[in-house]
N, C-alpha and C positions, 0 to 999 in steps of 0.2 A: 091439057098441059098445065093450065092454071090450077086445076083441081089437084094435080100431082104436087105442084109447088106449095099449095096451101096445106096439103096434108103433111108435107115435109116440115113446114114451119111449125105446125101444131105439134108434131112429134118432138121437135127440138125443144119447144117450150115445156113439154111435159117431162123431159129428162131431168133427173135430180141434179141440182147444182152443188158442187163441192164447196163447203164453207170453210173459211180459215178458222183454225182452232182459237178459242177464246183464252185470254190470259188466265192463269191458274195460280191461286195463292195457296201455298202449302205451309203448314206449321212445322217448324223444326222440332225434332225429337229432343226434349230437354236432356242434356248430357252433363252429368256431374263429374267434374275433374278434381284432381287433388288440390290441396291448399285452399279449399272452400270456393273454388271457381265453378261457374255453371254457364253453359251455352244454351240460349233459347232464341226465339224470334221466328221470322217468316222468310220464305223464298218464293218469288213469283216467276213462273216460266211462261212460255208462249202457248202452253197446252199440248206440246208435242208428246205423243206416246211413242216410246221406244228410246233409242239412244239420244242423249242430251249432251250438247256442247255448251261452251260459254256463251255462244251466240243465242241460244235458246233461253237463257236466264235473263229476264227483263229487269228484275228488281230484287232487293233483299233488305231486310232490317234485322240484323243480328245483334243480340245483347250478350255481352260477356260480363258476368257479375261475380264479384267476390263478396261473400258475406261473413262477417265476424260478429259473434254474439257473446254478450256477457249476461249471465242469468243470476238473479237473486231469488232464493227461496227461504222459507223458515228453517230449513235444515242447515244452511250454511251462512246465514246472515241474521243476526239478532240484535244489532245495534240500532234501535229505532229512535228517531227523533220526531216526536209528535206533540204539537201544541196547537190550540185553536182549531182542532179537527172535530167535526160533528157529523152525525148521520140522521137522516129522516126516514131510513129504511129503503129509500130509493136512490139516494145520492150520498156521496161523501163530500163535505164542504171543508174548505180551509179559509180561515179569516184572512183578508188582505190587510195591508197596513192600516191602522186606525187613523194615522195622521203622518206627517212627514218626519216625525221624530221617534216614534215608538215602533217596536217590532209587531208584526202580525203573526200569523200561524205558520206552521211548517209540517210537511209530511215527507220524511226521508227514511229510506231503508239502506243500511250500510253493512258492508262486510269488512271487518278490520284487516289491515295488511299484516304481513309477517314482520319479523325483526328488520328494521331499516326500510320497510316498504310502506307505501301510501295505501290506505284502504280504498275501496270502491263504494261509491254512493249513488243510489238511484233516487233522484230528487223529483218526486211527483209534483210538489209545489213548495215554494219557499218565499215567504214574505218577511224575511229577517234582514239584519244588517249585512249578512253575507251577500245577499242578492244586490243590495245597494252598493256594496264595495266593488262588485263585479260590473256595475253599470246598468243593472236592471231595476230601475226605480219602481216599476210596476209588478215586481215579483218575477220569479224564474222557475223553470223546470229543466230536467235533463239528467245528465250523468257525468260522473268523474271516475277516471281510471288512471293508474300510474303510467301505462303504456300508451293509451289512446288519448290522454289529456282531458281537457274540459270541453264538454259538449252541451251547451246550455242554449235556451231560447227564452226571450222575454215574454211574460204573460200579459203585460200591458193592462193590468187591472187597476181600477180606481180605488182610492182609499175607502174604508168603511163598508166593504162588501163581503159577501160570502162567495168564494170561488168554488165552482163545481169541479172537483178534481177527479171524480170517478162516478160512474152510474151503474145501477144494478144490472147484472148480466141476466137477460131474460131466461126464465126456466131454471134458474139456480137460486138457492136460498143463501142470502147474505154474502154473495159473491159480487164484487164490484169491479168493473173494467175501468182502468185508469184512462184519463183523457189528457194526453200530452200532444201538443202540436208537433208537426214534423220539424225536427231541429235543423236539418240541412237538406237541401234538394240535391238531385243528381248533379254532377257525376259522383259525389260522395253523399249518398243519402243516409241520414242519421235519424233514427227513431227510437222511442221508448214506449213500450206497451206491455200489457199483462193484467193480472187481476190481484185484488186484495180481498181476503175473506175475514169477516168480523164474526163476533159471537152473537150478533143480533142486537146489540145495545143500540138504543135510540137516544140521541142527545150527544153530550160530550164524550169523546173517546180518549182513552189512554192506551199506552203500548199493549197492555194486557188484553185489550179488546180486539186486537188484531191476532188472529189465530193461524193464518196461513197467507202466503203470497207467492206469486210466480211472475216476476217482472224481468223482461228482456230488454237490454240495450243492444240495438243492432246498427252496425256500420256496414254500408254496402258501397263498393266501388263499382260503378257502371260504365261500360264502354259500348258505344253503339257503332255498328258498321253498316253503311249505306253506300249506294253507288256514287254519292257525292264525293267521297274521299277514298273509296276502296274499289277493288276490281276482283273478278274471278281469276285467281292466279293459276288454278288447275281444275279441270273437270274431265278426268279420264275414267272411263268405265262407269260413267253416270248414266242412268236411264230412268224413265218413268213407266211403271207397269200398269197404269190406269188407276192405281190407288195410292202408290207410294213412290217417292223418289229414292232410288237405291244406288249404292256404290258396289261395284263388283269386288269380290274377295280376290279375284285374280288381277293383281296389279292396279286396282282402282285408286283414285286419289281425287279429293275434293277440298280445295282451299280457297278462302276468300280473305283478302287483306290488302295491305299496301306494300308492294315490293320495293326494293332498293338495297342500298348498302347495309342498312339496319332495318330489315323488314319487320312488319307487325302483321300477324295474320291469325285467323281461326282455321284450324284443321278440323273439318267436320268428319272426315274419315280418310285414312291413309293406309294402303296395303302394299306399299312399295318398298318398305324396309325389311330386308331379309332377316334381321335380328328380331323383328316383331311381326311374324308372318300373319298373325290373326288381327292385325290392325291396331290403330291408335287414333285418338282425337286429342287435340291440345290447343293451348293458347300460347302464342309466341310473341313476346314483346321486345322489339328492338334490342337495345343494349343489355336487357336483363335476361334474355333467353326464354326458356320454357317456364311459364308461370304456373301452369296446371296441366295435368294429363290424365287420360284414361286409357288403359290397355289391359287385356285384349278387348276388342269390340265384339268379336264373334268366335264361335268354336271352329275347329279345323274343317268341319264338313258343311258349314253354312256357305252358300254361294254368294249371297247378297246381304249387304247391311243397309237397313232402311234409315235414312237421315231425316226424312220429312214425309208428311202425309196430309 
């Protein structure tokens, strides 16, 4: 009898034990919406394979970003303001203020405005009275635009120095990548970046020595959705097939946001609107309504739309 019980215990110990599924972090399929908006981020599930409900979604970190770019090239901007600029073949330098009374150097690329309009200026570095007047005693960089205003940052440079405004782009001849600090952090991230190409002159530079440039001023509005402030508002027809998180073409819907009288939410996929049977994704913002949208998401014969993997 004891032997029989012992054998039964051994058999039980040898049986495989079902383990709970581990949390699974999935990357959202980047979705470009209208008006420059884009959806990206991650979703974490409990690892369930098959049908997914809101209860199976443990975490999320969604970013909704709108990007607005202004670009200056030698084809559309030729109003150069260059003084105190030098090159050693590896860097472009701009002279800082020599003292508290005299101007230093400047490296500015401008596009004149039309009649009655203000021009746009990409300021790689400025150590003139302009920066002092705006409160940047150590010089400034940034950009100016009629619609988006003044977007500058102080360079905080000491007098009598050579400020490294750009560095040689590896693998390219006479192409220098500008070095401008981030002008503003999220949720309104403002940056200025790009390249300037010279004719190879070493020493002092004048406007004629700059033969090409491609400089971008970028303003990004970023909104982040996490469980701290939002919830899964709808998860209908959502499933995980072992590789992808998908939404069914047949009446599927997947929304994350903040419900209420003036809801704000991200629609990752919605196939419930009969006027748009092939689905849509969008960003809906309270009083403002739909900020950006993409439709259709799939063709009429596609059964599932992948939202993350």
